[in-house]
Every structure is written in structure tokens, then in C-alpha cells.
N, C-alpha and C positions, 0 to 999 in steps of 0.2 A: 248727787246731780239729780236724779229722777223726780224725787221727790219735791224738791226746790222748785226746779220748770211746772212740776204740774201745780205747783203751789200760784205761783207768777201768773200760769194759763189761766186757772179760775179766778183769781184773782181782775185780772186787766185786760184777759180777752176782748170782752168786750165794749171794753171802751179805746183799744188799739186799732179794735178794729174801725168803729165809729169815727174814730179819730184821720183814719186814713182813708175811711171811706169818703167824709167831708173833704178830704185833699183832691182825690184822684177823682168822684165820682163815678165808680164803676167797683159793682157787686165783689165781680171776682177781681178786677186788678188790686180791689184792697186784700181782697181774703191772700192772692200772692205776698202783698206786700208785709201783712202780718207773716206771712209764713218766713218773707226773707228777716222779718225785727226778732222772730225765734232761732231763726238758725246762726245771727247774731249774736244773740244774748246767749246761748250754747257755745262758741266759740270765745266768749268774752270775761263772762259768766267769772273766772279764773282772778279776774284781774278787775272785778266789781270791790272796791273799798268800799262801800259804806258810809261816802262821803256824801250821798246826798239819798232819797228813799232808791224803793226800787221803783218806785212809781214814775216818779221824775226821770231814774234812769233809761224806764222801757219808754217812757215819753222824748225821751233827745235818741233814742236809737232808730224811734217810728219817724221822728221829724227828719233824721239822716237819712232812710231809707229813703222816702216821701221825696225829700230833694235830687237825692241820687237818679231817683225815677222821671222826674221832671225832666233831669236833664238828658238822661237817654231818650227823653221825645222828642219828636218835632211838633213844631207847634203848642207845647206845653202851655201858652199862656192864653191860647184857645180854649184847649182843656178846662185851662181854669176859670175860663167867663164862660161856660156851660151850666147851665140850671142844675141845682142838686135834687136828688130825689127826695121828693115830699111823703111818701108814702111810709116811711120811715120814724117819722113824727110822729111821737104821742101826745098825746093828752096828759099832763099826772093828776089832775082833778081827778079826786076816784067816783064824785056824785056831779059833774058838772051837770047843766040844763042843757038840753041838742042846742041853742042859740048860742049858746055861754062857748058852747065845741066849736061850734063854727067862725066864729068870732076871732078864738086864740088859735085857729089853725090857717084865718085868712092869717094873722099878724104874725104868725110863725114864719109863713110861707113868705111874709113882705119882708120878713127878719133876713132869712137865705137867699132870697133875693138880691137885697140891697147889699148883703155880705159877697156876695159874688164880684160888686164894685167895686169892692176895697182889693189892698197891697195883698201879695201870698202872706208877707211875714206882717198885716192887721186880720187877716183871718184867720193866721195861726194861733197869735195872742188872743183873739175874741174865745175860738174853739179852747184853748185850754184854760183860759182862764172863765169862761160862761159855759161852756157844756160838763169839762170836765173836771174845771173845780179845780185848777191849782191855785197855788197863792201865785205870792209875785214872785218871791224867789223860787219855788220850784217850777213857775213857768220860763226864768230866766236861767234856769238852769240845766234844762229839759232844750233851751235855745240857743243855748253858750254865747249868750247874752250877759249885761249889766243889768241889776236892776231900775235904773235908772233906762234905759234902750226901750224895757219890756213897758213901764211905765208910759212913756212920752208914747210909744209906736201904738199902745192899749186908747189913753187920750186919746190920739189920731184917729185910732180905727172908729172911737165911740164918736167923735166929732162927726166922720165923712159916712159913717150908717146912719145917721142921723140926717145929713143932710141929704142923702140919697132916699131914707124914709119921709124924706118931705118934700121932694121931685116929684117921686111915685103917688104921692097922697093926691098934686096937685092934678098931676095927672090922670089922676081914677075922677076925683072932687066934681068939675066939667062933666063928666061923659056919667053921672046920677044923679044932674040935676037935666041933664036933657033928657031923664027918663020920665 
């Protein structure tokens, strides 16, 4: 069991932490929740049948840990509306120009700010699909949803993100013109 646990930890720890961090927006709380995920993994690993990938199974547990956390919190809706910590966002291009880096960071910040305006379900789907690269079927399995619900939620999330980004750009445009 130790080698299996170590293998899971090495493969997925950063992704689990990142997912939980984006959900709770607090580093220490995300670390605590990751530990809770691993406690549940250790308790339930003998029941893991391999019907899904380990990654899908882990994210399913992480989703449940996050939901349990939110249920225990007073004002969890307010916590979800707080801004993400953008200092953890990294630009992936190896050799971008400085102005490209600035532009990418601004766009990433805008996306994450607008993501905060989405529902919890929409946010989970976007994070799992686009940040953690899960397929629709893996996302459905992780969330205990149908693939149809994932597709619908993803469609609505993208539509909501686009609307929020357009609204944000409209607010920024008049300020830039007045400069």
C-alpha cells in the first residue's frame, strides 16, 4: 500500500492541491483538504475497483472533500466569490516577450475573475476540463454526473464566462479611452 500511495502522491499531488486551492482560495485550507483526500484514499483504496482511472477517482474524492468543507462553512458562498490568488499562475510559453507575458497575465486574471462569477458547478467543470485536462467522461465520473450534464454545464459555463468577460471589458474600455 505504501508504494501505491507514494505513486499516487507523486503523480497527482500538485493537481489535487491546485484544484482544491482554486475551490477554497486559501493555501493552508487547500493543504488540509489535500490531506483529507489522502486519508479517504487510504481508507477506501481496497474498494477501488479500477472502473475509472486513478486520477478520476482522486478528483471525485477531492470534489466530495471540497463540498463537505463548503457545507461546514458559514458563508461559503461569499468565500467562493472572493478573488483567486493570481500569484500562483504561471505563463507556459518558454520564451515570450515581456509585453506578451503582461498581456497573458492580464487575460488569465480576467478569466479567473470572471470564473468567480460562475456557479460552483460551472467552476468545477471549467477547472477539471481546462486546468486539469480531464475528458468529458472523466469529468462526469469525478463529479458523479452524466456526460450530458457535464456538456451542458460546460456550455453554460463558457457562455457565462464570455458574458462576464465582455462586461468586464466594457467597464475597462471607457477608462482606457479617458486616459
